[in-house]
C-alpha atoms as a printed R data frame, in Angstrom:
   type eleno elety resid chain resno      x      y      z
1  ATOM     1    CA   MET     A     1 40.536 20.032 66.628
2  ATOM     2    CA   SER     A     2 41.100 23.186 63.487
3  ATOM     3    CA   SER     A     3 43.198 24.300 62.111
4  ATOM     4    CA   ILE     A     4 43.947 28.222 61.711
5  ATOM     5    CA   GLN     A     5 46.863 29.619 59.643
6  ATOM     6    CA   LEU     A     6 48.768 32.482 60.454
7  ATOM     7    CA   ASN     A     7 51.181 34.880 58.445
8  ATOM     8    CA   VAL     A     8 54.042 36.010 60.513
9  ATOM     9    CA   LYS     A     9 56.172 38.971 59.696
10 ATOM    10    CA   GLU     A    10 59.966 39.431 60.520
11 ATOM    11    CA   MET     A    11 60.955 35.321 60.090
12 ATOM    12    CA   THR     A    12 64.636 35.314 58.537
13 ATOM    13    CA   CYS     A    13 65.705 32.011 59.720
14 ATOM    14    CA   GLY     A    14 65.895 28.860 61.482
15 ATOM    15    CA   ASN     A    15 66.251 30.385 64.519
16 ATOM    16    CA   CYS     A    16 62.755 32.671 63.886
17 ATOM    17    CA   VAL     A    17 61.444 29.412 62.970
18 ATOM    18    CA   THR     A    18 62.262 27.753 66.379
19 ATOM    19    CA   HIS     A    19 60.599 30.523 68.590
20 ATOM    20    CA   VAL     A    20 57.714 30.394 66.533
21 ATOM    21    CA   THR     A    21 57.322 27.606 67.135
22 ATOM    22    CA   ASP     A    22 58.433 27.495 71.037
23 ATOM    23    CA   ALA     A    23 56.013 31.118 70.914
24 ATOM    24    CA   LEU     A    24 53.119 29.561 69.219
25 ATOM    25    CA   ARG     A    25 53.759 26.185 71.529
26 ATOM    26    CA   ALA     A    26 53.235 27.954 74.844
27 ATOM    27    CA   VAL     A    27 49.687 28.632 74.518
28 ATOM    28    CA   ALA     A    28 47.357 26.715 75.755
29 ATOM    29    CA   GLY     A    29 45.015 24.401 73.982
30 ATOM    30    CA   VAL     A    30 47.937 24.172 70.894
31 ATOM    31    CA   LYS     A    31 48.897 20.736 69.368
32 ATOM    32    CA   GLU     A    32 51.078 20.799 66.607
33 ATOM    33    CA   VAL     A    33 52.661 23.720 64.584
34 ATOM    34    CA   HIS     A    34 53.538 23.894 60.841
35 ATOM    35    CA   VAL     A    35 56.887 27.025 59.949
36 ATOM    36    CA   ASP     A    36 56.719 27.705 56.547
37 ATOM    37    CA   LEU     A    37 59.914 30.228 56.364
38 ATOM    38    CA   GLU     A    38 60.003 31.325 53.100
39 ATOM    39    CA   LYS     A    39 56.092 32.224 52.522
40 ATOM    40    CA   GLY     A    40 56.203 33.792 56.909
41 ATOM    41    CA   LYS     A    41 53.347 31.509 57.059
42 ATOM    42    CA   VAL     A    42 52.337 28.783 60.355
43 ATOM    43    CA   SER     A    43 49.534 26.603 60.203
44 ATOM    44    CA   VAL     A    44 48.624 25.654 64.292
45 ATOM    45    CA   LYS     A    45 46.336 22.710 64.927
46 ATOM    46    CA   GLY     A    46 44.626 22.706 68.367
47 ATOM    47    CA   ASP     A    47 41.432 24.543 69.996
48 ATOM    48    CA   ALA     A    48 43.249 27.615 71.063
49 ATOM    49    CA   GLU     A    49 41.974 30.571 69.633
50 ATOM    50    CA   SER     A    50 43.153 33.012 67.312
51 ATOM    51    CA   PRO     A    51 43.753 36.398 69.345
52 ATOM    52    CA   ALA     A    52 46.144 33.949 71.852
53 ATOM    53    CA   LEU     A    53 47.909 32.873 69.199
54 ATOM    54    CA   VAL     A    54 48.790 36.179 67.362
55 ATOM    55    CA   ALA     A    55 49.306 37.462 71.143
56 ATOM    56    CA   ALA     A    56 51.154 35.503 71.767
57 ATOM    57    CA   LEU     A    57 53.565 35.615 68.567
58 ATOM    58    CA   ASN     A    58 53.065 39.685 68.656
59 ATOM    59    CA   GLU     A    59 54.997 39.479 72.583
60 ATOM    60    CA   ALA     A    60 57.629 37.105 71.209
61 ATOM    61    CA   GLY     A    61 58.531 39.419 68.399
62 ATOM    62    CA   TYR     A    62 56.951 38.308 65.489
63 ATOM    63    CA   PRO     A    63 53.795 40.763 64.407
64 ATOM    64    CA   SER     A    64 50.779 38.327 63.203
65 ATOM    65    CA   THR     A    65 47.878 37.782 61.229
66 ATOM    66    CA   VAL     A    66 44.629 35.206 61.332
67 ATOM    67    CA   ALA     A    67 44.967 34.395 57.501
68 ATOM    68    CA   HIS     A    68 41.695 33.489 56.072
69 ATOM    69    CA   ASP     A    69 41.503 32.406 51.987
70 ATOM    70    CA   GLY     A    70 44.623 33.547 51.478
71 ATOM    71    CA   LYS     A    71 44.134 36.665 52.912
72 ATOM    72    CA   ALA     A    72 45.297 38.286 55.996
73 ATOM    73    CA   THR     A    73 42.242 39.504 58.499
74 ATOM    74    CA   CYS     A    74 42.971 41.330 61.935
75 ATOM    75    CA   CYS     A    75 42.116 38.750 64.943
76 ATOM    76    CA   GLY     A    76 40.084 40.694 66.884
77 ATOM    77    CA   GLY     A    77 42.410 40.804 70.169
78 ATOM    78    CA   CYS     A    78 44.106 44.585 68.638
79 ATOM    79    CA   HIS     A    79 41.040 46.691 68.584
């Protein structure tokens, strides 16, 4: 099981946390989701691929990027 860190924009409240969590849990292979609203970070554990996670969040209205070593990078699915 791997862990993927995401930077998520436009999360402003507890409702956003619920929407982000639900969007990610709907992706095949996701086992666990932890949202840090204050920092705009999400940790996802499971076997899901990062492009699928980013796509699910973008579709839900929460622009996101994969974080590597604390820096945002493109997931590769947008090119």
